C-alpha positions in Angstrom: 52.0 30.6 96.2 49.0 28.5 95.3 48.3 26.2 92.5 45.4 26.1 90.2 43.4 23.7 88.1 40.7 25.5 86.3 37.9 24.6 83.8 37.3 27.1 81.1 34.3 27.3 78.3 35.5 28.5 75.2 33.1 30.7 72.7 32.6 27.5 70.6 31.6 25.5 73.3 34.8 23.6 73.8 36.1 23.0 77.2 39.6 23.5 78.4 41.3 22.2 81.4 44.4 24.0 82.4 46.8 25.0 85.6 48.3 27.9 87.0 51.0 28.5 89.6 50.5 31.7 91.3 48.4 33.5 93.5 45.8 34.9 91.0 43.7 32.3 88.5 41.9 35.5 87.3 44.8 36.9 85.8 45.5 33.5 83.9 42.3 33.9 82.5 42.8 37.3 81.2 45.9 35.9 79.6 43.7 33.4 78.0 40.9 36.1 76.6 43.7 38.5 75.4 45.5 36.0 73.1 49.1 36.2 74.8 50.1 32.7 73.4 48.9 32.5 69.7 49.7 28.8 69.6 47.5 28.1 72.7 44.0 26.1 72.4 42.0 28.8 73.5 43.5 31.6 70.9 40.8 30.7 68.4 38.2 29.8 70.4 38.0 33.6 72.6 36.3 34.6 74.8 36.6 32.2 77.2 34.9 31.7 80.9 36.0 30.3 83.4 33.5 27.8 84.9 35.4 25.9 87.8 38.9 26.6 89.8 40.2 24.9 92.7 43.1 25.8 94.9 45.9 23.3 95.6 48.8 23.7 98.2 50.7 21.0 96.5 52.1 21.2 92.9 52.4 17.4 92.2 48.5 17.0 93.3 47.6 20.0 90.9 49.5 18.1 88.1 47.8 15.0 89.1 44.0 16.5 89.3 44.4 18.4 85.8 45.5 15.1 84.2 42.5 13.1 85.8 40.0 16.0 84.6 41.5 16.3 81.2 40.5 12.6 80.8 37.1 13.3 81.9 34.1 13.2 79.5 32.1 16.4 78.9 29.4 14.9 80.8 31.7 14.4 83.2 32.8 17.7 83.7 29.3 19.3 83.6 28.8 17.1 86.6 31.3 18.2 88.6 30.7 21.9 87.6 27.0 21.9 88.6 28.2 19.7 91.8 25.9 16.8 90.8 27.7 13.8 92.7 25.6 11.4 92.2 25.5 12.1 88.3 29.5 11.9 88.8 29.7 8.9 90.8 27.4 7.2 87.7 29.8 8.6 85.1 32.7 7.3 86.9 31.9 3.8 86.4 34.0 1.9 84.3 32.6 1.6 80.5 35.3 -1.4 80.2 34.9 -3.6 83.1 33.8 -6.9 82.4 30.3 -7.8 83.2 29.8 -8.8 86.7 28.8 -12.7 86.3 26.3 -14.1 88.7 28.1 -15.9 92.0 28.6 -19.9 91.2 28.1 -19.5 87.7 30.9 -20.2 85.0 31.1 -19.3 81.2 33.2 -21.5 79.1 35.0 -19.5 76.6 35.3 -21.1 73.1 37.3 -20.0 70.0 34.8 -19.6 66.9 36.9 -22.4 64.7 37.7 -24.6 67.5 41.1 -24.9 69.6 44.1 -24.1 68.0 47.2 -26.7 68.0 50.3 -24.7 68.0 53.1 -26.2 66.0 50.7 -28.2 64.0 50.3 -27.6 59.9 
C-alpha cells in the first residue's frame, strides 16, 4: 500500500490538498469528481483536475507533508507544481522574522509613554 498527498484544482480555481491511502490515487480523484461525499470541499467545485501527487512509504510522512502543503500560500503551491525551486525558496522565507540588524548596532526599545512603573498609582 502507498500513501499519497495530492493537489487538485477545482472548477472555481481553488486548490484542494488531500491525502489517500491506497495504490491508486486516480481512483481518489474519480471519487472527488463523482461527488461521493456531499459534505466534501470539492463537491460543489467539480470537476477537479489533478495537478500534482506524491507517494510516501510512511503514513506519518504523508500526514506531515499534507499538513505542510495545506499551510502554503497559493503562490507557493504553484511554484512547487511548476518545479520552480528558486521561487519556492524565496516564498519559503519567513514573513514574520525580525529584520536582520547590522553587526555591532544595537537598538533601544522605548515605550511611547515612557517607562511604566509597576505597582505605582
